[in-house]
N, C-alpha and C positions, 0 to 999 in steps of 0.2 A: 609786142603785144602779149600781156598773159593770158596764157590759155585757160579752156573752160574747163572745172572744175569737172570730175570723172557724176557723176549720179552713182545710187548706187546699183541700178541695173548694171549700170555699165559694169562694178566691178565684177558684182556675181556674173557677170560674158567675157571677162574676165580672166575671172581663176575658177572659170565653172571645171576646166579641164581635173583641175587636180584636189576640187572636194572630197571628200568622203559623205556616204551615201545620208549622212548623220546631217550631214552641211549641206547637200543637196536635198535636203525635205526642208530646214529651215529658210534656204533661200528661192523657195516655189509656194513656202507658209510667205516669208514676207514682201514675193513681189505682187504675192494677190491680196493683200492685207498692209499697203504702203500708206495709210491715211491710219491706220488702227493699230500697226506697229509704231508708229512716231508718237502716240501716243500712251506707250508702253513702257512701265520702270523694267530692268533687269531678269526679276522678279517675275515680272505677269507675263514678258515673252521668254521666257524660260519655258511658264510653264505650260503655254498655249501652245508651243512645238514640243514637248515635253523630255525637257533637256537639262542637264543641271544648268546655272546662273556661268560655270566656268565654261564649262562651254558655249554657252551663249558669247562669252570675253572672247575664246577661241576664235570662234565666228568672224565677228567682226574687225578681229587683228589679219584674221586670214584673207578679209576684204581689202587689207592694208589700212587700215583704220586703229588707233591709239587704245581702243576699246568699243566698248557697248555706249561708253557718253557721246562719244564720239560719229561711232555711226548711228545714232539716233539722234544726232543735229546734223548730219548727214542728209536723215531721211526726211526731217522735217523740211528740209529747205524749200520755196515754195507755196509751201502748207503754210508759210507761219502767221497769215491773218486766220485762217480756219481756226491755226493753235491755240493762237493767244489766248481764250476764253477759256478754252481747261488747260491750259498751264497756270493759267490766275483763280480756278478753283481749284486744284489738285493744292493751290501752296495754302489757301486758304482754310481747305478741310486741316492741313497738318495743325494748325493751331487753333482746335475747339475752340466754340463763342457761343453763348448764350441768343436764344432766340428771340430772346427783343436787342439784344446788341447786334444783330444781323438786322430789324429791324431797323434800328437806327439809324447804324454804317450806309445801310442802302438810302435810308433818307436824306439825308450826311452826301453824300454821292448825287442824288437826285440838286441836291442846295448848291454843291459847287460845280454842278452843269452846268445851270443856271445861269451863275454867274461868269462861268468860262461863255458864252453863249450870249449875255450882256456885254462886255469888254470886247468880241470882236464883231457889236453890232457896229458898222459905217451908216452914219446915214445917208450920203451922196450912194452906196448902194441898195440903201432903205429904199430912195427914193427909183432908182432907177426899176427896181424891182418890181413894183407898183404901179411905172410906168410901163412896165413891158405887159401887166396882165392889162390895163385900163385900154391900152393898144391893139391888145390881139384880136385878131376877126374868130377863130376857133383858137380854143387853148382843154391841150390834154394835160390829166397827172397821169405821172409814172411812176409804179416803185409795186416790187416782188417782194417772198419773204414776212418781215415787222412789218418793212416801207410800206405792202400794198396799203395797211390800214392807214398809214400816215397821208397815201395820193388820194383816198375816199375821202375818208375828212377835211381835205383842201376841198376838196372837187365838193364840198358838202356847205362847207363853210365860203368857196368862192361864188354857189352858183344865183347868190341874190345880187352879187354886183355886177358880172360877167353874164353876158348873153347868152354864151356856150363853154361851158368848163362839160368835158368825158372826163372819169376816170378810170385806166385799162387796166387794172389790177384788178381784174376781173378770173371768174371760174377758166375763163379761156386764155391764160397764160401768156404768155410770150409768144406766138405766134399770133392771135386774135391780137393783140398790140397791133404788131409787125403790122399786118395789111389795114387797122385804124389807118394805119399814118403813111401808105403808103400814096395817099394823096395831099400831103402836105406842102404847105406854099411859104415863102415870105409873109405872108399875115401871118401864120400861127406862129402859138405856142407852147414849147412843150415844155411841163416842172416835172424837173426828174427829180425822187426821193433816193438816195444812196449813203449807207453806215454802215459803217464791220459789222457781219462780215460782207464787199462789195459783192453785188449778185454778179455777175455777167451778160444776164438779160440785159437791166438797168443800162449799163452800161455801152450796151450794142445799142440796143433803140435810145439811145441822147446821142452817139452821134451818128447814127440814121438822121435822127432830128436834125442836126446841125448840117449833114452833108445834103439833105432835101432843101435845107435858106431858112426854113424857123429857125426862129427863136430860141436860146435854152437856158429855163433858171434852172440852176440847181442847187438843192437842200443837200448838205451834208456836214463833215463834221472838221475837218481839214483840207488844206490845199495841198496836200500830196493825194489825196482822193484822185479813184481814175479820171473821173470824168471831170476832173475841176480845170483843168485844160483848154478843151472841146466848151465849156458854157461863158452867155452872155455876160451872166449875171449866178454869182455864186453867196447866198447865206450860210452864214457856217453856226451847227446846233453842236455844245458835249456831250459826248456819247457813252465817258468811260464808265463800265460797271464792273463790281469783282465777283459776282457771282450768275453773269451769264454775260455771251458774247457783246452786248453792248444794251443801252439806254434811250428808251424813247421818249424821256420825258419829258425833255428840254427842246425834241425837236416837236414834241407835239405843240408844246407852247412857240417854237417858232412860227409852225402853221397856222396857230392862232391869232397870234400878232401878225402877221403874213395879212390873213383875212379880213382885222380888223381896224389896218391901215390903209385897203383897198377897198375897204364898206367907204372908210372915212373922205377917201377923197375921191370915191367916183359920185357922179352929177348926181345921181336920181335916187339916193341911199334912201332918203327918207321914203319915196312913194314906193320901192321894191320893199324897204319891212314893214311898209302898211300893209300892200299888194302879199305878203306871206302871212300876215299874222291874219288877215280875211280869210284866206285860202285853206288855213292849218282850223280856223276857230269851228270846224264843226264836230273836230275829234279831240278837241281839249274837254277834261273834265275842270268844271272849276268849283270852289269852298260851295256847300249847302247844295250839291245835282245828287241826285238821289237812284237810282237804278230801278224802284217800286214804281 
């Protein structure tokens, strides 16, 4: 059986007795700012701890590593998902481009993400997703970070087709969501939305929903997404983005497609749409209206 690789903290503990006072100061900085140091070049790290580049390299070798690149790679283990967008941005900034080029590249990325999303659509999975929604007694949408906005839009889109839809992406955060989900039954559906960077709260709440016996519909980016094995049904949307952690454009398209398909298959879609139009009529402004 292969032994577990030593963490940077393990290496510091193992070699601390033979460290110089400068190396101990460097070690203290690293242990207090592990994520930050994992994003630093050797020059940035050396400036931060007020030593030379050569001293920074000697510190890495003192820990039993080949040099600073090896040290940084070891420190980054476990932070891969969080560091990926930073490394992409660092790479992009190393090759300057005009603002218009960034606009075009961003739009092209979104086109690619939509094409990838279309390619991954499975008709049977789409049917199952809509059936889960229409057969549920109560529906809860959940997502945090950027996915919180998507969860709210999904709730808004489904509320005209379903009797009970509640968005748990509120100011109360995960603890409020957990309280609202504490009485889930097998008749309920939780729709979880999680994209890189995957947030622990969404994953934990999704797994709690499954444990409670509720159905779990997941919107995510790939089969290796941490909540995918726990879901009853999974819908995938492309999310690659060079200048940020993730793109929500295709995910938003998937949300709207899911709402459209649900409305199409719902029995009382026309009646619901008519009732909604009547209810909002007093708040609409029509051409020719005046405030005078």
